[in-house]
C-alpha positions as CSV (number, residue, x, y, z in Angstrom):
1,X,50.1,-8.0,4.1
2,X,47.4,-5.3,4.0
3,X,44.8,-7.6,2.6
4,X,45.8,-10.1,5.5
5,X,45.1,-7.2,8.0
6,X,41.9,-6.3,6.4
7,X,40.8,-9.9,6.7
8,X,41.9,-10.0,10.4
9,X,39.8,-6.9,11.2
10,X,36.6,-8.1,9.4
11,X,36.6,-11.5,11.0
12,X,37.2,-9.9,14.5
13,X,34.6,-7.5,14.0
14,X,32.1,-10.1,12.9
15,X,33.0,-12.2,16.0
16,X,32.4,-9.2,18.2
17,X,29.2,-8.1,16.6
18,X,27.8,-11.5,16.1
19,X,27.4,-11.2,12.5
20,X,27.5,-14.4,10.2
21,X,31.3,-14.8,9.3
22,X,32.6,-14.9,5.8
23,X,33.7,-18.6,5.6
24,X,36.1,-17.6,2.5
25,X,37.6,-14.8,4.7
26,X,38.5,-17.2,7.4
27,X,39.8,-19.9,5.0
28,X,42.1,-17.2,3.2
29,X,43.3,-16.3,6.8
30,X,44.2,-20.0,7.2
31,X,46.2,-19.7,3.8
32,X,47.8,-16.3,4.8
33,X,49.0,-17.9,8.1
34,X,50.5,-20.9,6.1
35,X,52.2,-18.6,3.8
36,X,53.7,-16.5,6.8
37,X,55.0,-19.7,8.3
38,X,56.6,-20.9,5.2
39,X,58.3,-17.4,4.5
40,X,59.3,-16.2,8.1
41,X,59.1,-19.6,10.2
42,X,56.9,-17.9,12.7
43,X,53.6,-15.9,13.0
44,X,53.3,-12.2,14.2
45,X,51.7,-11.4,17.6
46,X,48.7,-9.9,15.8
47,X,47.9,-13.1,14.2
48,X,48.2,-15.0,17.4
49,X,45.8,-12.6,19.1
50,X,43.2,-13.3,16.5
51,X,43.4,-17.1,17.4
52,X,42.6,-16.2,21.0
53,X,39.6,-14.2,20.0
54,X,38.0,-11.1,21.6
55,X,36.5,-13.2,24.4
56,X,40.0,-13.9,25.9
57,X,40.4,-10.5,27.4
58,X,39.0,-10.9,31.0
59,X,38.1,-7.3,31.2
60,X,35.9,-7.4,28.0
61,X,34.6,-10.9,28.3
62,X,31.6,-10.4,30.5
63,X,30.1,-7.5,28.3
64,X,30.7,-9.6,25.2
65,X,29.2,-12.6,26.7
66,X,26.1,-10.7,27.6
67,X,25.7,-9.4,24.1
68,X,26.3,-12.9,22.7
69,X,23.8,-14.4,24.9
70,X,21.3,-11.8,24.1
71,X,21.8,-12.2,20.4
72,X,21.6,-15.9,20.7
73,X,18.2,-16.1,22.8
74,X,16.7,-13.6,20.5
75,X,17.1,-15.8,17.5
76,X,15.9,-18.8,19.4
77,X,12.7,-17.2,20.6
78,X,12.1,-16.0,16.9
79,X,12.9,-19.4,15.1
80,X,12.6,-22.2,17.4
81,X,9.1,-23.6,18.7
82,X,10.9,-25.2,21.7
83,X,12.6,-22.3,22.8
84,X,9.7,-19.8,22.0
85,X,7.7,-21.7,24.7
86,X,10.6,-21.8,27.2
87,X,11.6,-18.1,26.7
88,X,8.0,-16.8,26.9
89,X,8.0,-14.0,29.5
90,X,11.8,-13.4,29.6
91,X,13.2,-10.1,28.8
92,X,15.6,-11.0,26.2
93,X,17.2,-7.6,25.8
94,X,18.1,-7.7,29.5
95,X,19.5,-11.2,29.7
96,X,23.1,-11.5,31.3
97,X,25.2,-14.3,32.6
98,X,23.6,-13.8,36.1
99,X,20.0,-13.9,34.9
100,X,20.6,-16.7,32.5
101,X,20.2,-19.2,35.4
102,X,16.4,-18.5,35.6
103,X,16.1,-20.2,32.2
104,X,15.6,-24.0,32.6
105,X,18.5,-26.2,31.3
106,X,17.9,-28.2,28.1
107,X,18.6,-32.0,28.3
108,X,19.3,-34.7,25.7
109,X,15.7,-36.0,26.3
110,X,14.2,-32.7,24.9
111,X,16.4,-33.3,21.5
112,X,15.1,-36.8,21.3
113,X,11.4,-36.0,22.0
114,X,11.1,-32.8,19.9
115,X,13.9,-32.7,17.4
116,X,12.2,-30.6,14.7
117,X,11.2,-27.9,17.2
118,X,14.8,-26.9,17.5
119,X,15.5,-26.4,13.9
120,X,16.3,-22.6,13.1
121,X,17.5,-22.8,9.6
122,X,17.6,-25.2,6.5
123,X,19.2,-28.5,7.4
124,X,22.0,-29.7,5.0
125,X,23.6,-32.7,7.0
126,X,22.2,-35.1,9.8
127,X,24.8,-36.6,12.2
128,X,24.3,-38.3,15.4
129,X,25.8,-39.1,18.6
130,X,27.5,-42.5,19.1
131,X,24.8,-43.5,21.7
132,X,27.2,-45.5,24.0
133,X,25.7,-43.7,27.0
134,X,22.1,-43.9,25.9
135,X,19.8,-43.4,22.9
136,X,21.7,-41.7,20.1
137,X,20.6,-38.2,19.2
138,X,20.2,-36.9,15.7
139,X,21.6,-33.6,15.0
140,X,20.9,-31.5,11.7
141,X,23.6,-29.0,10.6
142,X,23.4,-26.3,7.9
143,X,25.8,-25.9,5.1
144,X,27.2,-22.7,6.5
145,X,28.2,-24.5,9.8
146,X,29.7,-27.5,8.0
147,X,31.9,-24.9,6.1
148,X,32.7,-22.6,9.0
149,X,33.7,-24.9,11.7
150,X,36.6,-26.6,9.9
151,X,37.8,-23.1,8.9
152,X,37.8,-21.8,12.3
153,X,39.4,-24.9,13.6
154,X,42.0,-25.0,10.9
155,X,43.0,-21.2,11.7
156,X,43.4,-22.3,15.4
157,X,45.6,-25.3,14.8
158,X,47.8,-23.6,12.4
159,X,48.5,-20.9,14.7
160,X,49.0,-23.4,17.7
161,X,51.1,-25.7,15.6
162,X,48.8,-28.6,16.4
163,X,48.7,-29.6,12.8
164,X,51.3,-28.7,10.1
165,X,51.4,-28.6,6.3
166,X,52.6,-32.2,5.3
167,X,51.2,-33.9,8.4
168,X,49.1,-37.1,7.8
169,X,46.2,-37.7,10.1
170,X,44.8,-41.2,10.8
171,X,41.2,-40.9,11.9
172,X,39.9,-43.8,13.9
173,X,36.4,-42.3,14.7
174,X,33.2,-44.1,14.3
175,X,31.5,-43.5,11.0
176,X,28.3,-42.6,13.1
177,X,30.2,-39.4,14.1
178,X,29.7,-38.0,10.7
179,X,30.3,-34.2,11.5
180,X,33.5,-35.0,13.5
181,X,35.0,-36.9,10.8
182,X,33.9,-34.5,8.0
183,X,35.4,-31.8,10.2
184,X,38.8,-33.7,10.5
185,X,39.0,-34.1,6.7
186,X,38.3,-30.5,5.9
187,X,40.8,-29.2,8.4
188,X,43.4,-31.4,6.9
189,X,42.5,-29.9,3.5
190,X,42.8,-26.4,4.6
191,X,46.1,-26.8,6.6
192,X,47.6,-28.8,3.5
193,X,47.7,-32.0,5.4
194,X,46.6,-35.4,4.3
195,X,44.3,-37.8,6.0
196,X,43.3,-41.4,6.1
197,X,39.9,-42.1,7.5
198,X,40.3,-45.7,9.0
199,X,37.2,-45.8,11.1
200,X,36.9,-48.2,14.1
201,X,38.0,-51.3,12.6
202,X,39.7,-54.1,14.4
203,X,42.4,-52.3,16.4
204,X,45.4,-54.5,15.2
205,X,44.5,-53.4,11.7
206,X,44.7,-49.8,12.7
207,X,48.1,-50.4,14.2
208,X,49.2,-51.8,10.8
209,X,48.0,-48.5,9.1
210,X,50.3,-46.6,11.4
211,X,53.3,-48.3,9.6
212,X,52.5,-46.4,6.4
213,X,52.6,-49.3,4.1
214,X,50.0,-47.8,1.7
215,X,51.8,-44.5,1.9
216,X,53.4,-42.2,4.3
217,X,53.3,-42.9,8.0
218,X,50.8,-41.0,9.9
219,X,52.1,-38.2,11.9
220,X,48.9,-37.7,13.9
221,X,46.3,-40.1,15.3
222,X,42.8,-39.3,16.6
223,X,40.2,-41.5,18.3
224,X,38.2,-42.0,21.4
225,X,40.3,-43.3,24.6
226,X,38.9,-46.8,24.8
227,X,39.7,-47.5,21.0
228,X,43.3,-45.9,21.4
229,X,43.6,-48.1,24.5
230,X,42.8,-51.2,22.3
231,X,45.3,-50.0,19.8
232,X,48.1,-49.8,22.5
233,X,47.1,-53.3,23.7
234,X,47.4,-54.6,20.0
235,X,50.7,-52.9,19.4
236,X,52.2,-54.3,22.5
237,X,50.9,-57.8,21.7
238,X,52.5,-57.5,18.1
239,X,55.9,-56.4,19.8
240,X,55.9,-52.9,18.2
241,X,58.6,-50.5,19.0
242,X,57.9,-46.7,19.3
243,X,60.5,-45.8,16.6
244,X,58.4,-48.0,14.1
245,X,56.0,-45.4,14.1
246,X,55.9,-41.7,12.7
247,X,53.6,-40.3,15.1
248,X,54.2,-36.8,16.9
249,X,50.7,-36.3,18.4
250,X,47.8,-38.1,19.5
251,X,44.4,-36.5,20.2
252,X,41.7,-38.2,21.9
253,X,38.2,-37.3,23.3
254,X,34.8,-38.6,24.1
255,X,35.6,-40.7,27.3
256,X,37.5,-40.4,30.5
257,X,41.2,-40.3,29.6
258,X,43.4,-41.6,32.4
259,X,47.0,-40.3,33.1
260,X,48.2,-44.0,32.6
261,X,46.7,-44.2,29.0
262,X,48.3,-40.8,28.2
263,X,51.6,-42.3,29.3
264,X,51.1,-45.5,27.4
265,X,50.2,-43.7,24.2
266,X,53.6,-41.7,24.4
267,X,55.5,-44.9,25.3
268,X,53.8,-47.3,22.6
269,X,53.7,-44.9,19.7
270,X,56.4,-42.5,20.5
271,X,54.1,-39.5,20.2
272,X,55.5,-36.3,21.7
273,X,52.0,-34.8,22.3
274,X,48.9,-36.6,23.7
275,X,45.9,-34.3,23.8
276,X,42.7,-34.9,25.8
277,X,40.0,-32.8,24.2
278,X,36.4,-32.1,25.1
279,X,33.6,-31.9,22.5
280,X,30.0,-33.0,21.7
281,X,28.0,-33.1,18.7
282,X,25.2,-31.1,20.1
283,X,27.7,-28.3,21.0
284,X,30.1,-28.0,18.1
285,X,32.1,-25.9,17.5
286,X,32.4,-25.3,21.2
287,X,35.2,-27.4,22.6
288,X,37.9,-27.5,25.2
289,X,41.6,-28.5,25.6
290,X,43.4,-30.2,28.6
291,X,46.7,-28.2,29.7
292,X,49.7,-29.7,31.3
293,X,48.1,-29.3,34.7
294,X,45.2,-31.4,33.6
295,X,42.7,-28.5,33.6
296,X,40.0,-28.4,31.0
297,X,39.9,-25.1,29.2
298,X,36.8,-24.4,27.4
299,X,37.1,-21.9,24.6
300,X,35.0,-18.8,25.5
301,X,34.8,-17.3,21.9
302,X,31.9,-19.7,20.4
303,X,29.9,-20.3,23.6
304,X,29.2,-19.8,27.2
305,X,29.9,-22.6,29.8
306,X,28.6,-22.9,33.2
307,X,29.1,-25.5,36.0
308,X,25.9,-26.2,38.0
309,X,26.1,-27.5,41.4
310,X,25.1,-31.3,41.7
311,X,22.8,-30.6,44.8
312,X,21.3,-27.3,44.0
313,X,21.5,-26.6,40.3
314,X,22.8,-23.1,41.0
315,X,26.2,-22.1,39.8
316,X,28.7,-24.2,41.4
317,X,30.9,-22.4,44.2
318,X,34.8,-22.9,43.9
319,X,36.0,-26.4,44.5
320,X,32.5,-27.9,44.1
321,X,31.3,-30.7,41.7
322,X,28.8,-29.7,39.1
323,X,27.3,-30.5,35.7
324,X,28.9,-28.7,32.6
325,X,26.3,-26.7,30.9
326,X,27.0,-24.9,27.7
327,X,25.3,-22.5,25.2
328,X,26.8,-22.1,21.8
329,X,26.6,-18.7,20.5
330,X,25.0,-17.6,17.2
331,X,26.4,-17.2,14.4
332,X,28.6,-20.2,15.3
333,X,25.6,-22.4,15.8
334,X,22.6,-21.8,13.6
335,X,20.7,-24.8,12.4
336,X,19.8,-26.9,15.6
337,X,21.2,-24.6,18.5
338,X,20.6,-25.5,22.2
339,X,20.5,-23.1,25.1
340,X,22.0,-24.1,28.5
341,X,22.6,-27.7,27.3
342,X,23.3,-29.9,30.2
343,X,25.9,-32.4,29.1
344,X,25.3,-34.6,32.0
345,X,29.3,-34.5,32.5
346,X,30.6,-33.8,35.9
347,X,33.5,-31.6,36.6
348,X,34.8,-29.6,39.5
349,X,35.4,-25.8,39.6
350,X,38.8,-24.7,40.3
351,X,39.5,-23.1,43.8
352,X,41.5,-20.2,42.4
353,X,42.9,-19.0,39.2
354,X,44.6,-21.6,37.0
355,X,48.4,-21.6,37.0
356,X,49.3,-23.1,33.7
357,X,50.3,-22.4,30.0
358,X,46.5,-21.8,29.2
359,X,45.7,-19.6,32.0
360,X,44.1,-16.9,29.9
361,X,41.2,-19.3,29.1
362,X,38.7,-20.1,31.6
363,X,39.4,-23.7,33.2
364,X,37.6,-26.4,35.2
365,X,38.8,-29.9,36.1
366,X,38.9,-32.5,33.6
367,X,35.7,-34.6,33.0
368,X,35.2,-36.7,36.1
369,X,32.3,-38.9,34.6
370,X,28.5,-38.7,34.0
371,X,26.3,-37.4,36.7
372,X,24.3,-40.6,36.7
373,X,27.5,-42.5,37.6
374,X,28.7,-40.3,40.5
375,X,28.8,-42.5,43.6
376,X,27.8,-41.1,46.9
377,X,29.2,-43.5,49.5
378,X,29.2,-43.2,53.3
379,X,32.8,-42.0,53.0
380,X,32.2,-39.5,50.5
381,X,31.7,-39.0,46.6
382,X,33.7,-41.2,44.2
383,X,33.9,-40.4,40.7
384,X,34.3,-42.6,37.7
385,X,37.7,-40.7,37.1
386,X,38.8,-41.7,40.6
387,X,38.3,-45.4,39.9
388,X,39.8,-45.2,36.4
389,X,42.8,-43.4,37.5
390,X,43.2,-45.8,40.4
391,X,43.2,-49.0,38.1
392,X,43.7,-48.0,34.6
393,X,47.0,-49.4,33.1
394,X,47.6,-51.7,35.9
395,X,49.4,-54.9,34.8
396,X,47.0,-57.7,35.0
397,X,43.9,-55.5,34.0
398,X,43.2,-55.2,30.2
399,X,43.5,-51.9,28.4
400,X,40.9,-50.4,28.4
401,X,39.6,-50.9,31.9
402,X,36.1,-52.5,31.8
403,X,34.2,-51.9,35.0
404,X,30.9,-51.0,36.7
405,X,30.4,-49.4,40.1
406,X,27.5,-48.6,42.4
407,X,26.8,-47.9,46.2
408,X,25.2,-50.9,48.2
409,X,22.6,-50.3,50.9
410,X,25.3,-50.1,53.5
411,X,26.7,-47.0,51.7
412,X,29.9,-48.9,50.7
413,X,31.2,-48.8,47.0
414,X,30.8,-51.9,45.0
415,X,33.1,-52.3,42.0
416,X,32.8,-55.1,39.3
417,X,35.7,-55.3,36.8
418,X,37.1,-57.7,34.1
419,X,40.4,-59.4,34.7
420,X,41.8,-63.0,34.4
421,X,45.1,-62.2,36.4
422,X,44.3,-60.1,39.5
423,X,42.6,-61.3,42.5
424,X,39.9,-59.4,44.4
425,X,42.4,-58.7,47.3
426,X,44.8,-57.1,44.7
427,X,42.3,-55.0,43.1
428,X,40.9,-53.9,46.6
429,X,44.4,-53.0,47.5
430,X,44.9,-50.8,44.5
431,X,41.6,-48.9,45.2
432,X,42.5,-48.4,48.9
433,X,46.2,-46.8,47.9
434,X,43.8,-44.0,46.4
435,X,41.7,-43.8,49.5
436,X,38.8,-45.6,47.9
437,X,37.2,-48.2,50.2
438,X,35.2,-50.8,47.9
439,X,34.0,-54.2,47.9
440,X,35.4,-55.8,44.8
441,X,34.2,-58.5,42.2
442,X,36.7,-59.6,39.7
443,X,35.2,-61.4,36.7
444,X,37.4,-63.5,34.4
445,X,35.5,-62.9,31.3
446,X,36.4,-63.4,27.7
447,X,36.7,-60.4,25.4
448,X,33.4,-60.8,23.7
449,X,31.4,-61.3,27.1
450,X,33.4,-58.4,28.6
451,X,32.4,-56.2,25.8
452,X,28.7,-57.1,26.2
453,X,28.5,-56.6,29.9
454,X,30.7,-53.5,30.0
455,X,30.4,-51.7,26.7
456,X,32.6,-48.8,25.6
457,X,32.8,-46.7,22.6
458,X,35.7,-48.8,21.3
459,X,33.2,-51.7,20.8
460,X,31.5,-49.9,17.9
461,X,33.6,-51.9,15.5
462,X,33.0,-51.6,11.6
463,X,33.9,-54.9,9.9
464,X,32.4,-53.9,6.5
465,X,35.8,-52.5,5.4
466,X,38.2,-54.9,6.9
467,X,40.5,-57.4,5.3
468,X,38.4,-60.4,6.3
469,X,35.4,-59.0,4.5
470,X,37.2,-57.7,1.4
């Protein structure tokens, strides 16, 4: 127990003072937590506090944020040619959360145009974004990052009970997401859980894997919302019953996740927990969790999150729409770090303090869609989430919903979507029930044509490893 306490103090001090963390020490804390669970059935309050991290205390958070930002920008100015130019003339030692807004945001286009100018240490592994919303970005990661992130995540999931020893995780992520897949595999290893990397194969084959015919039934499923929606459709088509599966949790991320899909995953697969997580390859290990009140809580320990008003670019006032902008801190991100990275994801700031089970962690709304897809109609702003929440899961509209929207010259919303069963009048009525006035076009397309015209992440199918090509 004394050794555990010493490790806790050392890891906590490294987090506070911004020193490189000892990865083996973090991994041993995971093992300590597992032994404590096995022996006592629960964890002590001191270990739980470590999971929340030093930034969780609101009174200390601002000072720690300023110090972390200063430490991060000093390293960027010293090692990154891109940021050496961008930070020229900035008093790095006086930087605060208030003065940070004077530094221009970094965008995806910057990473695409000048990738090597972001490198700050020796690269070990290259991964990339999926490219479903534009040109993929290649991201280089160091060996230290690839070892540290799973250790930190494993510690967190053990303390929260998200993954348990003996669990079996089925990973239905695209192989393009190298870092995310590797991260899940390593987390399972550290937690004494097993995993099966299935990939994005035809969804009916993924459903078959859930039966556990080649081993134990998976207890945890992870994938993108649109692919999980296709698995729901496949399971229903096959006549599967919830008690045929062994899932207790489903974790999704990367796309807008509707309330209807959350309910469908519970009902179809019998999962008690359905998590809607936020993460981006460019920002790892910074991420966020959605609470029961459907707020998105961004972990403040590894990075600093801002919401920039869509109209002014300044910090968004309470209740306003803005783009989520994130700065991962050093030493959590060291190889290809970004400063004030504009994700393009739109959220709404909360009007008041959150009242939920994660109230101690800063919160915003769930992701509402990409800034390029926000629709400013004559009647007001309509977000992609508004449309998805109104239509997703409706009988007669295939899961996942395939649609496109835009604003016509007359200021009215125009929605195109795929359905072979519903009429234009029926879809118009569904939108109107959510106070969305739109001109609707229903397209009775087959699956192949629908995927071509309305692409989603679920369309990145990997046929190489499927039965038909064995």
